[in-house]
PLY file of the C-alpha trace (Angstrom):
ply
format ascii 1.0
element vertex 152
property float x
property float y
property float z
element edge 151
property int vertex1
property int vertex2
end_header
11.97 -29.95 54.38
8.43 -29.77 55.75
8.02 -28.21 59.15
8.03 -30.96 61.73
9.66 -33.49 59.41
12.45 -35.31 61.18
15.41 -36.41 59.10
16.69 -39.84 59.98
20.43 -40.41 60.14
20.87 -43.60 58.16
24.49 -44.22 59.26
25.45 -45.25 55.76
28.76 -43.87 54.52
28.19 -41.49 51.62
24.42 -41.25 52.14
23.24 -38.09 53.86
20.24 -37.93 56.17
17.12 -36.65 54.46
13.40 -36.37 55.02
11.03 -38.54 53.02
9.70 -35.64 50.99
13.28 -34.93 49.83
13.95 -38.45 48.55
13.88 -38.84 44.80
14.68 -41.81 42.59
17.88 -41.68 40.58
19.60 -44.24 38.39
22.24 -44.91 41.08
19.53 -46.83 42.95
18.83 -49.21 40.07
19.14 -52.94 40.52
19.08 -53.48 36.77
15.89 -55.54 36.67
13.17 -53.35 35.18
10.25 -54.72 37.21
12.17 -54.36 40.49
13.40 -50.89 39.59
9.86 -49.84 38.67
8.55 -51.07 42.03
11.31 -49.15 43.81
10.42 -46.02 41.84
6.80 -46.49 42.92
7.69 -46.63 46.61
9.92 -43.54 46.31
7.12 -41.65 44.56
4.48 -42.83 47.03
6.57 -42.05 50.13
7.30 -38.57 48.82
3.64 -37.92 48.00
2.46 -39.14 51.41
5.06 -36.99 53.18
3.97 -33.89 51.28
0.29 -34.58 51.97
0.96 -35.18 55.67
1.74 -31.47 56.07
-2.05 -30.96 56.08
-3.21 -32.22 59.47
-6.71 -32.88 58.12
-5.20 -35.52 55.81
-3.35 -37.55 58.47
-5.89 -40.37 58.55
-5.96 -40.58 54.75
-2.14 -40.58 54.60
-1.96 -43.37 57.20
-4.66 -45.52 55.62
-3.39 -45.10 52.06
0.21 -45.60 53.15
-0.70 -48.85 54.90
-2.75 -50.03 51.94
0.15 -49.34 49.58
2.77 -50.96 51.83
0.71 -54.08 52.46
0.27 -54.62 48.74
3.89 -53.69 48.04
5.37 -56.14 50.53
3.29 -59.05 49.23
3.87 -58.47 45.53
7.26 -56.82 45.32
9.01 -58.90 47.97
7.85 -62.12 46.30
9.10 -60.90 42.93
12.42 -59.75 44.34
13.00 -63.01 46.20
12.13 -65.03 43.08
14.70 -63.05 41.14
17.33 -63.60 43.84
16.62 -67.35 43.74
16.97 -67.35 39.94
20.49 -65.92 40.17
21.47 -67.99 43.23
21.97 -64.83 45.26
24.10 -65.84 48.25
22.44 -63.44 50.71
18.88 -64.51 49.85
18.07 -65.91 53.31
19.22 -62.73 55.07
17.41 -60.55 52.56
14.19 -62.58 52.84
14.39 -62.26 56.64
14.43 -58.47 56.28
11.36 -58.70 54.06
9.63 -60.98 56.55
10.39 -58.61 59.43
8.92 -55.68 57.52
5.85 -57.67 56.46
5.09 -59.52 59.71
6.36 -57.21 62.46
7.02 -53.63 61.42
3.93 -52.89 59.33
1.48 -54.47 61.83
3.06 -52.50 64.68
2.88 -49.26 62.72
-0.75 -49.93 61.81
-1.64 -50.71 65.41
0.07 -47.56 66.67
-1.53 -45.29 64.07
-4.99 -46.69 64.74
-4.52 -46.56 68.53
-3.42 -42.93 68.26
-6.22 -42.11 65.79
-3.68 -41.24 63.09
-2.00 -38.56 65.18
0.68 -36.41 63.63
3.29 -38.22 65.71
2.17 -41.66 64.53
2.11 -40.50 60.90
5.60 -39.01 61.28
6.86 -42.32 62.69
5.26 -44.22 59.79
6.94 -41.89 57.29
10.31 -42.22 59.07
10.06 -46.00 58.78
9.32 -45.64 55.06
12.40 -43.40 54.80
14.58 -45.92 56.59
13.31 -48.66 54.31
14.17 -46.57 51.28
17.58 -45.49 52.48
18.77 -48.60 54.26
17.09 -51.45 52.48
16.71 -50.39 48.87
19.82 -48.28 48.55
22.09 -50.74 50.35
20.65 -54.26 50.34
18.68 -54.23 47.09
21.37 -52.42 45.11
23.80 -55.11 46.32
21.77 -57.64 44.30
22.94 -55.98 41.08
26.55 -56.45 42.09
26.05 -60.20 42.51
23.55 -61.02 39.75
0 1
1 2
2 3
3 4
4 5
5 6
6 7
7 8
8 9
9 10
10 11
11 12
12 13
13 14
14 15
15 16
16 17
17 18
18 19
19 20
20 21
21 22
22 23
23 24
24 25
25 26
26 27
27 28
28 29
29 30
30 31
31 32
32 33
33 34
34 35
35 36
36 37
37 38
38 39
39 40
40 41
41 42
42 43
43 44
44 45
45 46
46 47
47 48
48 49
49 50
50 51
51 52
52 53
53 54
54 55
55 56
56 57
57 58
58 59
59 60
60 61
61 62
62 63
63 64
64 65
65 66
66 67
67 68
68 69
69 70
70 71
71 72
72 73
73 74
74 75
75 76
76 77
77 78
78 79
79 80
80 81
81 82
82 83
83 84
84 85
85 86
86 87
87 88
88 89
89 90
90 91
91 92
92 93
93 94
94 95
95 96
96 97
97 98
98 99
99 100
100 101
101 102
102 103
103 104
104 105
105 106
106 107
107 108
108 109
109 110
110 111
111 112
112 113
113 114
114 115
115 116
116 117
117 118
118 119
119 120
120 121
121 122
122 123
123 124
124 125
125 126
126 127
127 128
128 129
129 130
130 131
131 132
132 133
133 134
134 135
135 136
136 137
137 138
138 139
139 140
140 141
141 142
142 143
143 144
144 145
145 146
146 147
147 148
148 149
149 150
150 151
């Protein structure tokens, strides 16, 4: 774990707390829809890369800006694709799942962006951004998205 990285306790039975740079994709996380699984692999890879690069303080602004750019694109494209798939299989928890997507897109990311910019991409603001990415990976993808494969 990188010095200063803070593991987040996800409170998910059977899933241990880990730092973003320790998270790696494995087949257990697959939904079974290749385009969705590929997008999830991309966010794992990107979160890990950003976390590793954030160890260099001179790269904090780059990490924050590139992380925001990636997430903004990801939430528009991937969430729409995932929700379309859930509609196509009449997924019973679609409304709840779409609400989580909406919260990430319309509340969490704008707040993170505002905080990072206000704090001039401080180490603390970058660490918070990376912790949120970790929570999204651990809680949302590994629990809520994987549940889609059990219902589809």
